[in-house]
C-alpha positions in Angstrom: 94.0 108.3 80.7 92.9 104.7 81.0 89.3 103.6 81.5 90.1 102.6 85.1 91.6 106.0 85.9 88.6 107.8 84.3 86.1 105.5 86.2 87.7 106.4 89.5 88.3 110.2 89.1 85.1 111.1 91.0 86.6 109.5 94.2 88.6 111.9 96.2 92.0 110.4 97.0 92.2 109.0 100.5 94.5 110.7 102.9 95.1 107.4 104.6 97.7 104.7 103.5 97.3 101.0 104.4 99.1 97.8 103.9 98.0 94.2 104.3 99.5 91.6 106.5 98.6 88.0 105.8 96.9 86.0 108.6 98.0 82.4 108.5 95.7 79.6 109.6 97.9 79.4 112.7 97.1 83.1 113.5 93.4 82.6 112.8 93.2 79.5 114.9 94.9 81.4 117.8 92.2 84.1 117.3 89.5 81.4 117.5 91.0 80.4 120.9 91.0 84.0 122.1 94.8 84.1 122.1 95.4 87.6 120.7 99.1 87.5 121.8 99.9 84.3 119.8 97.9 85.5 116.8 99.7 88.8 116.8 103.1 87.2 117.2 102.3 84.9 114.3 101.1 87.8 112.1 103.9 90.1 113.2 101.6 92.9 114.2 99.6 93.7 117.4 96.0 92.7 116.7 93.1 94.5 118.3 90.5 93.0 120.6 88.0 93.6 117.8 89.5 90.5 116.0 87.9 88.4 118.8 84.3 89.5 118.3 81.8 86.8 117.3 81.5 88.2 113.7 85.3 88.2 113.3 85.5 84.7 114.6 82.9 83.6 112.0 85.3 85.0 109.4 88.3 83.3 110.9 86.5 79.9 111.0 85.4 80.2 107.4 88.8 81.3 106.1 90.6 78.5 108.0 88.3 76.0 106.3 89.2 77.6 102.9 92.9 77.4 103.7 92.6 73.8 104.8 90.8 72.9 101.5 93.2 75.0 99.3 96.4 76.4 100.8 97.1 78.2 97.5 94.3 80.7 98.1 96.1 82.3 101.0 97.1 85.5 99.3 93.5 86.2 98.3 91.9 85.8 101.7 91.2 88.1 104.7 94.3 89.9 106.0 95.0 92.4 108.7 94.9 96.0 107.5 97.7 98.2 108.9 97.6 102.0 108.8 100.9 103.5 107.6 103.0 105.0 108.9 101.3 104.6 112.3 101.5 100.8 112.3 98.1 100.3 114.0 95.8 97.5 112.8 92.7 99.3 111.6 90.7 96.4 110.3 90.7 93.3 108.1 90.1 92.9 104.4 90.6 90.7 101.4 88.7 88.6 98.9 86.4 85.7 99.4 88.8 83.6 97.4 90.9 83.6 94.3 89.3 84.6 90.9 86.6 82.1 89.8 86.4 80.7 86.3 84.7 83.9 85.1 87.5 86.0 86.5 85.4 87.4 89.4 86.6 88.1 92.9 84.4 89.3 95.7 85.9 91.7 98.2 85.2 92.3 101.8 86.5 94.7 104.5 85.8 95.7 108.0 87.2 98.7 109.9 87.7 98.6 113.6 85.1 100.9 115.2 87.6 103.2 116.7 89.0 103.9 113.2 85.7 104.3 111.3 84.8 107.6 109.5 88.5 108.5 109.1 89.0 107.4 105.5 90.3 103.9 106.1 87.5 102.1 104.3 88.1 104.1 101.2 91.9 103.4 101.4 91.2 99.7 101.9 88.8 99.6 99.0 91.3 101.4 96.8 94.1 99.0 97.7 91.8 95.9 97.1 90.8 97.3 93.7 94.5 97.9 92.8 95.3 94.3 93.9 92.5 92.9 91.7 93.6 95.1 88.7 97.2 93.9 89.0 96.1 90.2 88.5 95.5 89.4 84.8 93.0 86.6 85.8 90.6 89.1 87.4 88.0 90.7 85.2 85.2 91.7 87.6 85.3 92.8 91.2 82.1 92.2 93.3 80.9 93.8 96.5 77.8 92.6 98.3 76.2 95.0 100.8 73.1 95.1 103.0 70.7 97.7 101.7 70.7 99.1 105.3 74.5 99.6 105.4 74.6 103.2 104.3 78.3 103.6 105.3 79.4 100.8 102.9 77.1 102.0 100.2 78.6 105.5 100.5 82.1 104.0 100.5 81.7 102.3 97.1 80.0 105.3 95.5 82.3 106.9 93.0 84.4 103.7 92.4 82.3 102.7 89.3 80.4 99.9 91.0 77.1 99.1 89.3 74.2 97.3 91.1 73.6 94.1 89.2 71.2 92.3 91.5 70.5 91.0 95.0 70.9 87.8 96.9 70.0 86.2 100.2 73.0 85.3 102.4 72.3 82.9 105.3 74.8 84.9 107.5 74.1 88.5 106.4 70.5 88.4 105.1 69.5 90.5 102.0 72.5 91.8 100.1 72.7 94.1 97.0 75.3 92.9 94.5 77.6 95.5 92.9 80.2 94.9 90.3 83.0 96.9 88.6 85.4 95.8 85.8 88.9 95.2 87.1 
């Protein structure tokens, strides 16, 4: 058994299956204009109203800026999360960018409220960790979580994340920093 497999054995397997659908800058710009139909057509999946919330729009604005600056980072950024085989979009997830010079990627995920507490966050986290492990350049995966976000803290428990510090984020406030080897 590999170290990665040993590290994750305490996590019960998720009964949920998810896939990721890339959101182009065209789709994200449509979301910023409240055009859910155009964004969904561009992405090829029906996107939920939740993708039009203020918090989601902050994400879309930020990611469009990243894509404009570096189109090559597209495969690493926020994508729609689709439950399989149902086909419903249950959230969005991805990395804050490609691996940095130290081989670190930071992940982020959000589950649509109607789909929370059903195992999707664990399925998303598993898929993101698998994506990171499949990339030779990635050595460390980071998650930053508010100390008050008990749901996210519980989600990462058992995946081998270790708290390595804290930081202040202008958008999210105090965050605990967790890392795990890829």
